[in-house]
C-alpha positions as CSV (number, residue, x, y, z in Angstrom):
1,M,247.5,131.9,60.3
2,P,250.5,132.6,58.1
3,V,251.1,130.5,55.0
4,V,254.4,130.2,53.1
5,E,254.8,128.4,49.8
6,S,257.7,127.5,47.6
7,R,257.8,125.8,44.3
8,C,260.2,124.4,41.7
9,V,260.3,122.3,38.6
10,V,262.7,119.3,38.7
11,P,263.9,117.2,35.7
12,V,262.6,113.9,37.0
13,D,259.3,112.1,36.7
14,L,256.6,112.3,39.3
15,H,257.5,109.0,41.0
16,V,261.2,109.9,41.3
17,A,260.4,113.4,42.7
18,F,258.1,111.9,45.3
19,A,260.7,109.2,46.2
20,V,263.5,111.8,46.6
21,S,261.2,113.8,49.0
22,Q,260.8,110.8,51.2
23,T,264.4,109.7,51.5
24,Q,265.8,109.2,54.9
25,G,269.2,109.0,56.6
26,E,272.3,110.2,54.7
27,A,270.5,110.6,51.4
28,R,268.0,113.0,53.1
29,K,270.7,114.9,54.9
30,R,272.6,115.3,51.6
31,W,269.8,117.4,50.0
32,D,267.8,118.8,53.0
33,P,269.5,121.8,54.6
34,F,266.7,122.1,57.1
35,I,267.5,119.0,59.1
36,R,270.3,117.8,61.3
37,G,268.6,114.5,61.8
38,Q,265.2,112.9,61.2
39,Y,263.8,109.5,61.8
40,L,260.5,107.6,62.0
41,V,259.0,107.1,65.5
42,G,257.2,104.2,67.1
43,G,258.8,101.3,65.2
44,A,257.7,102.5,61.8
45,T,259.9,101.4,59.0
46,R,258.4,103.6,56.2
47,A,256.2,106.6,55.9
48,A,252.4,106.3,55.8
49,K,249.4,108.1,57.1
50,G,249.5,108.2,60.9
51,V,253.3,107.6,61.1
52,R,255.2,110.0,63.2
53,T,258.6,111.5,62.6
54,F,261.1,113.1,64.9
55,T,263.1,116.0,63.4
56,V,266.0,117.9,64.7
57,Q,266.4,121.2,62.8
58,R,269.8,122.4,61.9
59,F,269.9,124.9,64.8
60,G,268.8,122.2,67.3
61,F,265.0,122.9,67.4
62,R,263.1,119.6,67.8
63,M,259.7,118.6,66.5
64,E,257.6,115.5,66.3
65,S,255.2,115.5,63.4
66,E,252.6,113.1,62.0
67,Y,251.7,112.2,58.4
68,V,248.1,113.3,58.0
69,S,248.1,112.3,54.3
70,Y,250.4,110.1,52.3
71,N,249.4,109.6,48.7
72,P,252.4,108.6,46.5
73,P,253.4,110.0,44.1
74,T,251.2,113.2,44.3
75,N,251.2,114.5,47.8
76,V,252.1,114.2,51.5
77,G,250.8,116.2,54.4
78,M,252.0,116.6,58.0
79,K,251.1,118.3,61.2
80,M,253.3,119.0,64.2
81,T,252.3,117.0,67.3
82,K,255.1,118.2,69.6
83,G,257.4,121.1,69.0
84,S,259.2,124.2,70.0
85,W,257.7,126.5,72.6
86,F,256.9,129.2,70.0
87,F,254.7,127.1,67.7
88,A,251.0,126.7,68.7
89,R,250.4,124.8,65.4
90,M,252.3,123.9,62.3
91,G,251.4,121.9,59.3
92,G,252.6,121.4,55.8
93,G,251.9,119.8,52.5
94,W,254.1,118.8,49.6
95,R,252.4,118.4,46.2
96,F,253.9,116.9,43.1
97,S,252.4,117.1,39.6
98,E,253.6,116.3,36.1
99,V,254.6,119.3,34.1
100,D,252.1,119.8,31.2
101,G,253.7,118.5,28.0
102,D,256.7,117.1,29.8
103,P,256.2,113.8,31.7
104,S,259.9,113.7,32.5
105,S,259.6,116.9,34.7
106,T,257.7,117.5,37.9
107,E,256.5,120.6,39.6
108,A,256.9,120.5,43.4
109,V,254.8,122.9,45.5
110,W,255.5,123.0,49.3
111,R,253.1,124.9,51.5
112,Y,253.3,125.4,55.3
113,N,251.0,127.1,57.8
114,F,251.7,127.9,61.4
115,S,250.6,129.9,64.4
116,C,252.8,131.1,67.2
117,K,252.4,131.4,71.0
118,P,252.1,133.1,73.4
119,A,249.0,134.8,72.0
120,W,250.2,138.3,73.0
121,L,253.3,137.9,71.0
122,A,251.8,136.0,68.0
123,P,251.1,139.0,65.7
124,L,254.8,140.0,65.7
125,A,256.2,136.5,66.0
126,E,254.1,135.3,63.0
127,R,255.3,138.2,60.8
128,I,258.9,137.4,61.6
129,G,258.3,133.7,61.4
130,A,256.8,134.0,58.0
131,V,259.9,135.7,56.7
132,L,262.2,133.1,58.3
133,L,260.2,130.1,57.4
134,Q,259.9,131.3,53.8
135,R,263.7,131.6,53.6
136,D,264.0,128.1,55.1
137,I,261.5,126.5,52.7
138,D,263.0,128.2,49.7
139,R,266.5,126.8,50.7
140,R,264.9,123.5,51.3
141,I,263.2,123.2,48.0
142,R,266.4,124.3,46.2
143,G,268.1,121.4,48.1
144,F,265.4,119.1,47.0
145,A,266.0,120.1,43.3
146,R,269.7,119.4,43.7
147,G,268.8,116.0,45.3
148,C,266.7,115.1,42.3
149,V,269.8,115.0,40.1
150,D,272.3,113.8,42.8
151,P,273.5,110.2,41.9
152,F,273.9,109.4,45.6
153,V,270.4,110.4,46.5
154,L,268.9,108.7,43.4
155,A,270.8,105.5,44.3
156,H,269.0,105.5,47.7
157,L,265.4,105.8,46.6
158,D,262.8,103.4,47.9
159,P,262.1,101.1,44.9
160,D,258.4,101.1,45.9
161,L,258.2,104.9,45.4
162,G,260.2,105.4,42.3
163,G,263.7,104.0,42.8
164,G,264.9,102.3,39.6
165,H,262.5,104.3,37.5
166,A,264.6,107.4,37.3
167,T,263.9,109.5,34.3
168,H,266.0,112.6,34.6
169,T,268.3,114.9,32.8
170,A,271.8,115.3,34.1
171,P,272.7,118.9,35.0
172,P,274.9,120.6,32.3
173,A,278.6,120.1,32.6
174,R,280.5,123.0,34.1
175,P,283.0,124.7,31.8
């Protein structure tokens, strides 16, 4: 099963980084280039283990996923429960840890695994899929890093996850 991983260091504390990763609505769409839309399913009003989400990817692919772990502010995991015809399985985890010696910075590591169907096409589809998914995850984590210093996104954080506790460094002024 292919695995793709992307990582970055953001200039915000652990709680803020996790809270940015869990934004919804316009705040989420502002930083996350992967999604066209995303919402919680089944009457849920906030993320938690067992909660499902429905995501429409920017090209229109649709997927329902479920949180299999939810441990603020250090990690979150999901698995696809319904998805596109070409994924047999898909799962991912986002991990956040304080940067050694710098409690005002957080390392984010996002890892995904998947398998494709039909089985006869999987060997080729998974090689191509790994390249495409890696590119998407790299773009997505760069968007997350921008979201961590975006005043609009920071103003829309869930106070229970880190909103109001922002410790961040503003990006340098452009000449």
